[in-house]
C-alpha positions, -999 to +999 in steps of 0.1 A: -071+138-373-096+120-353-069+099-337-051+130-327-083+145-313-091+115-292-055+113-280-058+150-269-091+143-253-074+116-232-048+140-221-074+165-212-093+139-192-061+132-172-055+169-165-091+172-153-087+142-130-054+154-117-072+185-103-101+165-090-085+138-070-056+135-045-020+131-056-018+097-040-049+085-058-036+099-091-002+082-088-017+049-078-045+046-103-038+069-133-001+072-136+002+035-146-023+038-175-007+042-209-024+053-241-015+027-266-033+043-296-064+063-306-086+058-336-119+068-350-136+043-328-121+054-295-089+048-275-069+017-264-054+019-229-027-004-213-034-010-176-013-030-153-041-052-139-079-055-138-082-035-106-071-003-124-096-009-152-124-016-127-115+014-107-116+036-137-150+024-149-165+023-115-155+058-104-151+079-136-174+064-162-194+097-165-162+118-169-148+093-194-180+097-215-177+135-213-142+134-227-142+104-250-167+090-276-193+065-264-202+031-279-238+030-267-256+025-234-235+052-218-203+032-221-170+050-230-154+037-262-122+023-246-104-010-252-083-021-223-051-042-226-039-058-194-001-059-190+019-062-158+033-028-147+071-027-150+093-007-126+105+024-146+141+021-138+145-015-151+153-025-187+127-047-204+151-076-203+155-072-165+118-073-155+111-097-126+088-124-138+067-149-119+090-179-112+080-214-119+076-234-087+102-259-078+084-277-050+114-295-036+134-263-033+104-245-018+101-272+008+138-271+016+139-233+018+104-230+034+093-203+010+056-196+007+046-201-029+022-171-028+048-147-016+061-136-050+068-102-066+037-106-088+014-110-058+029-079-040+007-050-043+028-018-048+020+016-036+038+048-025+046+034+009+065+003-004+075+012-040+111+020-031+117-010-010+101-033-036+124-019-063+154-025-040+143-061-034+139-066-071+174-052-077+188-076-052+168-106-068+182-098-103+219-091-092+226-109-059+257-096-042+262-068-067+238-041-054+223-031-021+244-055+000+233-060+027+197-050+021+180-042+054+142-039+053+124-026+083+087-017+091+058-026+113+040-060+117+021-073+087+033-048+061+051-072+037+087-076+049+085-114+049+066-114+016+095-095+000+121-117+015+104-148+001+099-130-033+137-125-035+141-162-027+117-173-053+132-152-081+169-162-073+158-198-070+143-197-105+169-176-123+201-188-106+196-224-098+232-230-091+233-204-062+230-217-027+202-199-008+190-201+027+159-185+042+157-186+080+141-167+108+164-153+136+148-178+160+156-206+136+192-194+134+194-194+171+179-229+174+202-242+147+232-229+166+220-244+199+215-279+182+250-278+167+265-267+200+248-297+217+259-320+190+295-306+189+291-300+152+295-262+151+321-264+124+295-281+101+270-252+107+297-226+100+306-243+067+270-244+057+262-207+063+296-194+052+293-212+019+260-197+010+255-174-020+224-157-005+213-155+031+178-143+038+171-138+075+138-126+090+131-107+123+167-098+133+152-080+163+150-114+181+188-114+182+187-086+208+201-095+243+216-127+230+253-118+229+267-152+222+244-158+193+249-123+180+287-130+180+283-160+157+258-142+134+281-113+131+310-136+121+288-153+095+277-119+082+312-106+078+323-138+061+295-136+035+299-099+028+337-102+023+329-128-003+304-105-020+276-129-011+241-114-007+225-108+027+189-096+031+176-089+067+142-078+080+134-061+113+106-042+130+130-013+136+159+003+118+194-009+128+201+022+149+171+014+172+181-022+178+197-032+211+226-049+193+264-043+194+278-013+177+298-036+155+267-055+141+247-023+137+275-007+117+277-039+095+239-038+088+241-001+078+269-008+052+244-013+024+209+000+020+184+005+048+148+007+034+116+013+053+082-003+043+054+020+054+018+016+062-001+014+028-024+043+019-060+039+013-059+033-025-032+006-019-052-011+008-082-012-016-060-028-043-047-054-018-083-062-007-094-065-044-064-088-052-071-111-021-107-112-030-099-122-066-077-150-053-106-163-032-131-160-060-150-134-040-167-105-059-164-074-037-179-041-048-155-012-050-174+009-025-173-020+000-136-024-005-131+012+003-154+009+034-132-020+048-099-003+038-110+029+056-115+009+088-084-016+086-053+005+080-023-006+100-018-042+090-019-059+056-024-093+073-056-081+089-068-071+054-062-107+043-079-121+074-109-098+067-112-112+031-109-148+045-137-142+070-159-123+046-155-150+019-164-178+043-194-160+057-209-151+023-202-186+009-219-202+038-248-178+039-251-176+001-251-138+003-236-110-018-210-087-002-225-055+011-214-027+035-239-040+061-225-076+059-189-063+060-198-043+091-216-073+107-188-097+099-157-076+103-167-051+130-144-064+156-115-060+132-122-023+125-098+001+140-104+034+156-077+060+151-063+077+182-086+104+195-076+138+205-093+170+216-105+186+183-110+223+179-126+245+152-090+258+145-079+222+137-109+218+114-103+250+095-066+243+092-072+209+077-099+221+052-079+251+042-049+230+033-071+204+014-089+230-007-061+256-010-081+284+006-071+307+035-085+301+070-096+338+070-116+331+039-134+302+056-143+325+085-154+353+061-184+360+040-174+353+005-200+334-016-176+323-043-180+286-048-144+278-043-146+293-008-182+287+002-182+250-004-151+243+017-166+265+044-197+242+043-175+211+046-157+227+076-192+234+092-201+198+085-170+185+102-175+208+131-210+194+137-197+159+133-166+161+154-173+187+181-196+185+211-200+223+212-234+239+208-245+250+173-244+286+184-208+282+196-198+265+163-215+291+142-198+320+161-164+304+152-173+310+115-173+348+116-205+351+135-227+329+113-261+316+127-268+281+138-293+277+109-263+283+085-244+254+101-275+231+099-280+240+063-243+233+055-244+200+074-276+188+056-262+197+022-228+180+026-245+149+043-267+145+012-239+150-014-215+127+004-240+098-001-235+099-039-201+117-043-174+091-036-145+117-042-161+140-016-166+111+009-129+102+006-119+139+010-139+142+042-125+110+055-089+122+048-097+155+065-110+137+096-078+116+097-057+147+095-077+165+122-076+135+146-039+125+139 
């Protein structure tokens, strides 16, 4: 009976958290957690990695203690089991495992040994494309052929390309694989033309089982080279050989021939987007762990809030922070992060913000009407979002307090000041509120 009760308590905790946090946060941090069993002593949870465990204990320890039994010193009675998260659509026998490293093959293929599926941090922006890449790695030439991955700089396209190569190299050693950048392909073609050995090059590429080609956008405005690539492409596809291509743009936006664009759109075109805040935090924590750097969760959020367009910059930030803290023999803090990484921090594009923009964003976030925010209701579900809107108005607008107050149904400037002070104080200790306000600012300024 107790086991059943604790199991129900865990379900109630999840329902409570679902209402408290954003859907992205819930999907990233709570959906992967599985209840293994519940007993008189507490519950056992399966988590995909240590970051999920640390996130849960760092941010929701009090709530866990409210719903679950305690084992003393205010610690929830939970046993964690670390197990790699498995894509839901894959059978257990098909899960992509970390490949053993064949150093000669890696040198020949020029694959980065760190670019594996296991080291690729998954989030809502890249979940689909990672699953597609894993499908290709497990069944080359049989699904998603060609696979065309596109997205901005530093978001993980090359990482996935290398991951595919690693897995195929390990699980299908007889397959002939080639990873090459588009510039490398062009240079290869030039060298063989000079040496009058073009037939040798054609035989090499057209006898491959898997061709991984990076940055196809560099083939634009090179008609002669495009012709040879297109012929190679068609030859491999007609033999049911796997092709994976990356680009900074989708095929339709590339300045290439209609023939090649049509060929690249034959299979699956998948976009890899900018990672959300929680995914960036997971990436930072993962990179820090690889460097042996202990980075507090709050500091990781602070950095992720300011570096948001490029995963490579996140890695560079950890490298710089690690070097500084090691040389200065200091612990990682927000002040040190600001001091060390300030020139990497990005500012979102600014636009002229109005009270209407603020009210619209807050009403959407807290599911209240704009008219209610301008009204006089003192219900907590309306009054608190109104105070947040006033706080944001004082933070983001250069208008006088009198003008701001009048926008809220004729309130006084002292009401705005009171709201600003209350929210400012609460945001210092309430991490969820701090992230909600950050998200509201992003929506307002976007």
